[in-house]
C-alpha positions in Angstrom: 4.1 155.1 103.8 2.0 156.7 106.5 2.0 153.4 108.5 5.8 153.4 108.3 5.8 157.0 109.4 3.7 156.2 112.5 6.2 153.4 113.4 9.1 155.8 113.1 7.3 158.2 115.4 6.9 155.4 118.0 10.6 154.8 117.7 11.3 158.5 118.1 13.1 158.6 114.7 11.6 162.0 113.9 13.8 163.0 111.0 12.9 159.8 109.2 9.2 160.2 110.0 9.4 163.8 108.6 11.0 162.5 105.4 8.2 160.0 105.0 5.6 162.7 105.5 7.3 164.9 102.9 7.2 162.0 100.4 3.6 161.3 101.1 2.7 165.0 100.6 4.4 164.9 97.2 2.1 162.1 96.2 -1.1 163.4 97.9 -0.7 167.2 98.5 -4.4 167.5 99.5 -4.4 164.7 102.1 -4.4 166.0 105.7 -2.8 162.8 107.1 0.8 163.6 105.9 0.4 167.1 107.5 -0.6 165.5 110.8 2.4 163.1 110.6 4.7 166.0 109.8 3.3 168.1 112.7 4.0 165.3 115.2 7.5 164.7 113.8 8.3 168.4 113.9 7.1 168.6 117.5 9.6 165.8 118.3 12.3 167.8 116.7 11.3 170.9 118.8 10.5 172.9 115.6 7.3 174.3 117.1 6.6 177.0 114.5 6.8 174.6 111.6 4.7 172.1 113.5 2.0 174.7 114.1 1.9 175.4 110.3 1.6 171.7 109.5 -1.2 171.2 112.0 -3.1 174.3 110.6 -2.8 172.8 107.1 -4.3 169.5 108.4 -7.2 171.3 110.0 -7.8 173.4 106.8 -7.9 170.3 104.7 -10.2 168.3 107.1 -12.1 170.8 109.3 -14.7 168.3 110.2 -12.4 165.8 111.9 -11.9 166.1 115.6 -8.4 164.5 115.6 -6.8 167.4 113.6 -8.3 170.0 115.9 -7.0 168.1 118.9 -3.5 167.8 117.3 -3.4 171.5 116.6 -4.4 172.2 120.3 -1.6 170.0 121.5 0.9 171.8 119.2 -0.4 175.2 120.4 0.3 174.3 124.0 4.0 174.4 123.3 5.8 177.8 123.6 6.8 179.5 120.4 8.8 182.7 119.6 11.8 184.3 121.4 10.6 183.2 124.9 10.6 179.4 124.6 10.0 178.9 128.3 6.4 180.1 128.4 3.5 179.7 126.0 1.8 183.0 125.1 -1.8 183.6 126.2 -2.9 184.1 122.6 -1.6 180.6 121.7 -3.3 179.1 124.8 -6.6 180.8 123.9 -6.4 179.4 120.4 -5.5 176.0 121.7 -8.6 176.1 123.9 -10.8 177.0 121.0 -9.4 174.1 119.0 -9.9 171.7 121.9 -13.5 172.9 122.3 -14.1 172.2 118.5 -12.6 168.8 118.9 -15.0 168.0 121.8 -17.9 169.3 119.7 -17.0 167.1 116.8 -16.1 164.1 118.9 -18.1 164.2 122.2 -17.6 160.5 122.9 -13.8 160.5 122.6 -12.1 161.0 126.0 -8.8 162.1 124.3 -10.6 165.4 123.3 -11.6 166.1 126.9 -8.0 165.4 128.1 -6.6 168.1 125.7 -9.4 170.5 126.7 -8.6 170.0 130.4 -5.0 170.7 129.8 -5.8 173.9 127.9 -8.2 175.1 130.6 -5.6 174.3 133.3 -2.9 176.3 131.5 -5.3 179.2 131.2 -5.9 179.1 135.0 -9.6 178.1 134.6 -9.5 175.5 137.4 -13.2 174.7 137.5 -13.5 174.1 133.8 -10.3 172.0 133.7 -11.6 169.9 136.5 -14.9 169.2 134.7 -13.2 168.3 131.5 -10.7 165.8 133.0 -13.4 164.2 135.1 -15.4 163.7 132.0 -12.4 162.0 130.3 -12.0 159.8 133.4 -15.7 159.0 133.3 -15.4 157.8 129.7 -12.3 155.8 130.4 -11.2 155.4 134.0 -8.5 152.9 133.2 -6.2 155.1 131.1 -2.9 156.0 132.7 -2.6 159.1 130.5 -6.0 160.4 131.7 -4.9 160.1 135.3 -1.5 161.7 134.5 -3.3 164.7 133.0 -5.6 164.8 136.1 -2.5 165.1 138.3 -1.3 168.0 136.0 -4.7 169.7 136.4 -4.5 169.3 140.2 -0.9 170.7 140.2 -2.2 173.8 138.3 -4.9 174.1 141.0 -2.2 173.8 143.7 -4.0 170.8 145.2 -0.9 168.7 145.9 -2.9 165.9 147.7 -5.2 165.4 144.7 -2.2 165.5 142.4 -0.5 162.8 144.3 -3.6 160.6 144.3 -4.1 161.0 140.5 -0.4 160.3 139.8 -0.5 157.2 142.0 -3.6 156.0 140.1 -1.8 156.5 136.8 1.2 154.6 138.0 -1.0 151.7 139.2 -2.1 151.3 135.6 1.2 152.0 133.9 4.3 152.1 136.2 6.4 153.4 133.3 4.3 156.5 132.7 6.8 159.4 132.5 4.3 162.2 133.1 2.8 160.5 136.1 6.2 159.9 137.7 7.3 163.5 137.1 4.0 164.9 138.4 4.3 162.7 141.5 7.7 164.3 142.2 6.1 167.8 141.9 3.3 166.8 144.3 5.7 165.3 146.8 8.1 168.2 146.7 5.3 170.7 147.1 3.9 168.8 150.1 7.3 169.1 151.8 8.5 165.6 151.0 11.1 166.9 148.6 13.6 164.2 149.2 11.1 161.6 148.1 10.2 163.9 145.2 13.8 163.7 144.1 13.5 159.9 143.9 10.5 160.3 141.7 12.2 162.8 139.4 15.2 160.5 139.1 12.8 157.7 138.0 11.3 160.0 135.4 14.8 161.0 134.1 15.7 157.3 133.7 12.5 156.7 131.7 13.2 159.5 129.3 16.9 160.6 129.5 16.4 163.1 126.7 13.6 165.1 128.4 14.9 168.2 130.2 11.9 168.5 132.6 12.9 165.8 135.1 16.5 166.9 135.0 15.4 170.5 135.8 13.3 169.3 138.6 16.3 167.4 140.0 18.2 170.7 139.8 15.4 172.4 141.8 15.8 169.8 144.5 19.5 170.5 144.7 18.8 174.3 145.1 16.2 173.5 147.8 18.8 171.5 149.6 21.2 174.4 149.4 18.5 176.6 150.7 18.0 174.3 153.7 21.8 174.3 154.4 21.8 178.1 154.2 19.0 178.4 156.7 21.0 176.3 159.2 24.1 178.5 158.6 22.0 181.6 159.3 20.5 180.3 162.6 22.9 182.4 164.7 21.3 185.5 163.2 18.0 184.5 165.0 19.2 186.6 167.9 18.5 189.6 165.7 15.4 188.1 164.2 14.6 190.9 161.7 18.0 190.4 160.2 17.4 186.6 160.2 14.1 187.0 158.3 15.6 189.4 155.8 18.5 187.0 155.1 16.1 184.0 154.8 14.0 185.9 152.2 17.2 186.8 150.3 18.3 183.2 150.3 14.9 182.0 149.1 15.0 184.4 146.2 18.6 183.4 145.3 17.6 179.7 145.2 14.5 180.5 143.2 16.6 182.2 140.5 18.9 179.1 140.2 22.1 181.0 139.2 23.9 179.3 136.3 27.1 179.2 138.2 25.7 176.8 140.8 23.5 174.6 138.6 26.1 171.8 138.2 26.4 171.6 141.9 22.6 171.6 142.4 22.3 168.8 139.8 24.9 166.7 141.7 23.2 167.3 145.0 19.8 166.4 143.5 21.2 163.2 142.1 22.9 162.3 145.4 19.6 162.8 147.3 17.6 160.8 144.7 20.0 157.8 144.8 20.4 157.8 148.6 19.4 154.3 149.8 17.6 155.6 152.9 15.5 158.0 150.8 14.7 155.3 148.2 13.6 152.9 151.0 11.3 155.5 152.5 9.9 156.4 149.1 9.1 152.7 148.4 7.6 152.2 151.8 5.3 155.2 151.6 4.4 154.3 148.0 2.8 151.1 149.1 0.7 153.0 151.7 -0.2 155.8 149.4 -1.3 153.5 146.6 -3.8 151.9 149.0 -5.2 155.3 149.7 -5.3 156.2 146.0 -7.1 152.9 145.3 -9.7 153.7 147.9 -10.7 156.9 146.0 -13.2 156.0 143.3 -12.9 157.4 139.8 -16.1 159.4 140.2 -14.9 160.7 143.6 -11.7 162.4 142.6 -11.6 166.1 141.9 -8.8 168.6 141.7 -10.9 171.1 143.6 -11.6 169.0 146.7 -11.0 171.0 149.9 -9.2 168.8 152.4 -10.8 170.5 155.4 -9.5 168.1 158.1 -5.9 168.4 156.9 -6.1 172.2 156.7 -7.7 172.3 160.2 -4.8 170.4 161.7 -2.3 172.8 160.0 -4.3 175.8 161.3 -4.2 174.4 164.9 -0.5 173.6 164.7 0.3 177.1 163.3 -1.6 178.8 166.1 0.0 176.6 168.7 3.5 177.4 167.4 2.6 181.1 167.4 1.5 181.0 171.1 4.6 179.0 172.0 6.9 181.5 170.2 5.3 184.4 172.2 5.7 182.5 175.4 9.4 181.8 174.8 10.0 185.5 173.8 8.4 186.6 177.0 10.5 184.2 179.0 13.7 185.4 177.2 12.9 189.0 178.0 12.4 188.3 181.7 15.3 185.8 182.0 17.7 186.5 184.9 20.8 185.1 183.2 22.3 185.8 179.8 22.6 182.1 178.9 19.0 181.4 179.6 17.9 184.5 177.5 20.0 183.4 174.6 18.7 179.8 174.7 15.1 181.1 174.8 15.7 183.5 172.0 17.1 180.8 169.8 14.2 178.5 170.6 11.7 181.3 169.8 13.5 182.0 166.5 13.4 178.4 165.5 9.7 178.3 166.3 9.2 181.5 164.4 10.8 179.9 161.3 8.6 176.8 161.7 5.5 179.0 162.0 6.4 180.9 158.9 6.8 177.7 156.9 3.4 176.4 158.2 1.7 179.7 157.4 3.2 179.7 153.9 1.8 176.2 153.3 -1.6 177.3 154.5 -1.6 180.4 152.3 -0.6 178.2 149.3 -3.5 175.9 149.9 -6.1 178.6 150.5 -4.9 180.4 147.4 -6.3 177.8 145.1 -9.9 178.4 146.4 -9.7 182.2 145.9 
C-alpha cells in the first residue's frame, strides 16, 4: 500500500495518495511511514496545517530517523496561517532546528544539508547557508537538485552571478529541473537581463503549468516592461529633474505593488516578451556561452558569498564616469548661448542622471549582501 502511495505521489495524484495513507494508518496506527506519506500528499494539496500535524506525528513515532526530521523541516518552510505569502519566523526557526537534527542523525546524507541550507537562507543567515549547501555539493556534486538549491541560496544572498552559475550547473545535469529554470530567470532579471529572464520563466511555467511561481514571475516581467515604458513617457520631465525623479520613484512603487487591475495586461506583456523570437534566440545564444563559464567553475570553487571584485570595479568606474559627464553637461547647459542647445544638454544630462542612478542602485544591491 505504501509503495502504491509513493507511485501516486510521483503521478501527483495527491487525493488518492492521501486515501492510501489513511488506509495504511487504519492498519498500522503506530507506523510513522503512513504519516510521512500523508504529510507529502497534504503538501501537494496545499493543506499546510494538516501536513504539519502529520509530519509531527511521524517524528514523534520515529524520533531517531533523520528522514522524518527532514520532512518536517520541509513542511515548516511553507507558510501557514492567515498570511499565506510569507512563512513566520517561528516556523522557520523550528524548521532550522529540525534540519539540524536531521544532519546530526544522518551526517552522510547530502539531502539533510540541502534542507538545512534552505532553512538558513530563509532566515537570512548567509554564511551558514553557504557552508551547508557546499557540504551537500561536496557529498554529491552531480545532483541537479543540490545545484538548484545552491542557486536559491545565492539569490537569498543577492549574489546574482553565483545564482546564475549554480542554476546553469543544475540545468547541465537535468535540463527539465523546474527550480533551476525558475531561479535562472530570477538571476537574469536581477542582473538586468530581464527579457531573457522572461524566456526562462516561460520555460518553467511550461514544465509545471500548475505552479503559480513562474506565472507570477512572468507577471513581474510585464510590470517591469510597463515601468520602462513609463520612464520613456516621463522623459520630457527631465527638464525639471526633481519632478522627473519624484515621478520615477512613484512609478517604481506602483509597479512594485502590481495593482490587480493591471495584472492581466502584465501577464500578456510578459508572455509576449518570453515568446518573442529575437529574445529566445539571444537567450539560447548566451546560454551556450554561460554554460561554458559555469562548467569552468569547479564544484569546490563555487560559493554564494564570492565577491566579484573585478565586475564591481568596472561598475564603480562606469558610475563615476557617468556622474562626471552629467556634471559636465549640466555646466554646459547653464552656460549655453541658445535655448535649443541648453534644452539638448539638459535632456542629455537627465538621461545620464537616470543611467547613473540605475548603476548606483545595482552597486548598492551588490554591496548590501556583504554588510
